[in-house]
N, C-alpha and C positions, 0 to 999 in steps of 0.2 A: 357040406352044403354047397351045391353048385351055384355060382353067381350068375345072374342074368345079364344079358346085353343091356347097354344103355338104351334109353328110348330112341336115340339117334341110330344106334346100331340095329335096332329092330326095324326102324323105318328103312334104313339102307338095305338090309337083308330082304325086306319085302319088295323094294324096287328092283333089286337085282334078280330076284326069283320071278317077278312078273315078266321080265324080259329074257329070262334064261341066261343071264350074264354071270361072269365071274369077275374078280377084281381087274384082271387084264382088259376085259371088255370095257369096263368103266374108264380105265386109263385111256384107252383109244378114243372112246366117245367124248372125253373131256378135252381132247386136243383142240387147240385154236391156233390161228396164225400168230398170236402173241405168245402162246405157250405150246409149241409143237410136241413137247414131251407129254403133256397132259398131267393129270394128278399122279402123284407118286404111289405105286402099288403097295409099298410098305406102309404108307400112311392110311391107305384104304383098309389094309389088314388090321391096323390098330383100331379103326372105327368099328370094325366087325367083331372085334375080340370081346370075350366075356371077362368079367372080373375087374380087379383094380387097375389093370394095365389098359383097359379100354379108354378110348379117347373120343372126344366130340370136336368137330372143327369149329373154330371161332372166327377165322378171318373172313371178311366179307367177300374177298376175291375167290376164296376156295368155295364158299357157299354158292356163289354165282356160277362157278364152273360146274358144280354138281347140278345145278338147275339146268344149265345149258346141256349137259350130257344126258340128263333124263328128259329134257324137253318139258319141264314143268315150271310154273311160276316161281320166282325167287322166294316169294313169301312161304311157299310150301316147305322149301328146304330150311329157311330160317326158323319156321315153327318146329320142324323136326329136330333142329339143333338147339332148341330152347331159347332162341334169340328173339322170338315174337311170342305173344300170348297165344294160347290155343285158339284155333279157328272157330269163330262163332258161326253156326250154320246160317248161310244166307239163302236168299231166294235163288232158284235155278237159273233165272235170267242173268242175275249178277254173276253167278259162277261161270256160265257160258261166256259172258262178255269178257271176264277176266282171262279165261283160257284163250279166247280168240285174240285178245289184245297181246297176250304174251307171245302167241304164235306170230302175230304180225310184227311184233318187236324183234323177234328172232330173225325174221325174213329181212326187215328193213335195216337191221344192224349191219348187214353185209354191204350196204350202199353208202355213198358219201352223205354226210350230215345234211347238206343242202337238198338232196333228193328227198329224204324222209321228212324234212321240215315242210317241203312243198306238198307232200302227200297229206300230212296232218292239216296244213292250212286249207287244202282243197276239201278235205273231209269236214272241217269246221264250217267252211263256206256253204257246202251242200246241206249240212244240218240246219244252218240258219235259214237257208232259202226254202226248206221244206217244213219248217216249224210253223204251225198255224198261229195266226195273230191271237193275242190274249183276248178273252171275251171282256166286254165292258163291265165295270163293276155295277152291281145293283145299288140303286140309290138307297141310302139309309133312311131318308125322310119319306119316301114313297114306297110302300110295300108292293112287291111285284106279285100281281094276281093275274092268272091266266083266265081270260074270259073267252067264251065262244065267239067266233067271228060273227059280225053282223050279217044279216041276210043279204044286204046289198053287196057286201064284199064277197060273199060266197057265190052269188049270182055272177058277178063280174069275173071272178076267177074261172067259173065253169065256161063262160062265154069265150074267154081267152084260150082255154084248153081246146074247146070245140073248133075255134078258128085255126089253131095250130094243126089239129088232126085233119081238118078238111082241106087245108091248103097244101102247098108243096112240102116235101119232106124237109126236116130240119137240117139234114146233112146233104149237101149237094157236092158230088165229086168235082174237083177243080183240076183241070189239066195244067201242069207246070210247063208244058212244051209251048214255046212261043211261035 
């Protein structure tokens, strides 16, 4: 009876096939300034093996290098290696956000820490400045009932609209030249 690859071996085989890579290509893609040799090709072969000699990586650093090489989130590699529970399907927006954040992290990791902290801080500031203010709470003692506007209010509003349309345009170009 032929033994099957481990779940991690199957995942790794799929990732290599998607890219048309062999173990040597993965070794090259996993090279970093900290580890110019990349992942050991003998170790990669053990992960791809069938049967009792098959292996699954367990070290966090190794899993992170695999994620870097395949340009996928670390969580995907950790799940494939059995270090995280299976992924619960999330909404597409959340998935896209995770992918984009991972890509941004990959880009920013090449810069000094002070730079990417400034980028994060600027993003947070931008998000705070564009968030609409919270709506006021509805009073618990007074039920909120929408009534039709009174006739006098409607008439006053129509007069204001008429005045705006009859008068000068709302936008008047201004010259900045002095």
